[in-house]
C-alpha positions, 0 to 999 in steps of 0.5 A: 773623507776620501783622499782620492788615490791609493799607493801600491808598493812591492819588493823593498827587501828591507834588511839591517844591511840596507838602512838606506832602503829602510830610511826611504820607506820610513820617509814614504810612509810619513811624506806620501802614505799619510795623504792616501786612501790606503796602502797596499804592499804587494809582497817581499816587503822584507828580504827574509822572515823567520817568524813573527817572534823575530825580536829584531830592532828593524821589525820594531822600527818598521811595525811602529811606522806602519802602525802609526800610518794606520792610526791616522786612518789610512788602512794598510794591506799586505799580501805575502811574497816569496821572501816573507810568506811566513809573516802572520797575523801577530806581526800584522797585528803589531802593524795594524795592517790587514792580511790579504789573500795571494789573489785578490780583487779590489774595487779602485775607483770603479775599476776592478783590479786583481792584486798579487805579489806575481810569483805564481805568474812565472810558470816557466820557472818549474823548479821554484813553482815546485818549491812554492807549492812545497812552502805553501803548505800549512803544515810545512809553515807550522813546522818551520815556525816551530824550530828554534829561531837561531836554527831558522836564522841558518836556514834563511842564510842558506835559503839566500845563498841557494837562491843566488846561485839558482838565479845565475843559471835562469835565463830573463824569460824564465824568471819573468811572467808567462805571457799566456798565464796573465790573460788566463788569470785575469779572465779567471777574476773578470778583471781588466786590471792587474797590479803586481810585483816580484819581477823587479821589471817596473812597466805598464803592459797593454793587453787584450781581455778575454773578451777583446776589450783593452786591459792593462798589467802594472809592474811594481819596481824594487827598491834596491837602487831607487823607491818605486810606487804606483799611484792610483786615482780616478784621474789616472794610474801612474808609476813613480820613481825617486832616489834613495836617501844618501847615507850619512858620512 
């Protein structure tokens, strides 16, 4: 029986260094997602992904929690982000979640809606888009995953340092979505509603569709300082924010 609402999250950036975010996510699965029709994770669930063969206890814990949710007949859908684009079918199967295409249109209670991570909308960030086109190649992904686990961990640490330095030299408009790109992509997919993450700037943006009709773009928030999710039902769409659990002393 349908429960009447679906939940959307993105940009949790789960890691061993932030157990408070992991605790908030596990609580969210138990208390919020268990009563939903579906849970959609729109990328960057993890801070970094070096392969489905990573034996990290964090991945085991998260996989078990998502699997427990899917076992309660709550389907879980995952769209790759720029941090976890190497997450594969093996780990998805461990979680009992379904992988989505980079751009996917779903019917949300009668409303056709485009789902995506959001990084492809940041077209002014030329350097990033060139890098994105590179790592999106299947042969490159296969090559990276063929490397020893320890070396992939080394590459991940190096990539995080380079990314942090790169961001310092970019203006906020470059790292945000390109305004003209949004209506173009929505028109291509014939939708008036778009949900994405990536920019860490949660908001609801009213737009005008290609045919002049009202449209909306929903941006999901990150979980660095508070948990964030979008609740969608036939009665309305609402962004929610909650404080992260306090670390035990």
